[in-house]
C-alpha positions in Angstrom: -46.9 -0.9 90.5 -50.1 -2.7 89.8 -52.0 0.5 89.2 -49.2 1.8 86.9 -49.3 -1.4 84.9 -53.1 -1.2 84.7 -53.0 2.3 83.3 -50.3 1.4 80.8 -52.4 -1.5 79.5 -55.5 0.6 79.5 -53.8 3.3 77.4 -52.6 0.7 74.9 -56.1 -0.8 74.7 -57.6 2.6 74.0 -55.0 3.3 71.3 -55.8 -0.1 69.8 -59.3 1.1 69.0 -57.9 3.4 66.4 -56.8 2.3 63.0 -53.2 1.7 63.9 -52.3 -1.3 66.0 -49.7 -0.3 68.7 -49.2 -3.5 70.6 -46.9 -5.2 68.0 -44.7 -2.1 68.0 -44.5 -2.0 71.8 -43.6 -5.7 71.9 -40.9 -5.3 69.2 -39.4 -2.4 71.2 -39.4 -4.5 74.3 -37.7 -7.4 72.5 -35.1 -5.2 70.8 -34.1 -2.9 73.7 -34.9 -5.1 76.7 -35.6 -2.2 79.1 -34.8 -2.8 82.8 -38.3 -2.0 84.0 -39.7 -4.8 81.9 -37.3 -7.3 83.3 -38.1 -6.2 86.9 -41.8 -6.4 86.1 -41.5 -9.9 84.9 -39.4 -10.9 88.0 -42.1 -9.4 90.3 -44.8 -11.4 88.5 -43.1 -14.7 88.6 -41.7 -14.2 92.1 -45.1 -14.7 93.6 
């Protein structure tokens, strides 16, 4: 899970180099749709 998160963040960081910021759109999508994987990810982070 840690490696998958790393690659997702790395991909977002590489896309951010371009002229279109992608992070705000990803965050808006997470807030609007509240995907299950995000909730589980947060639970794993704060469980430790």
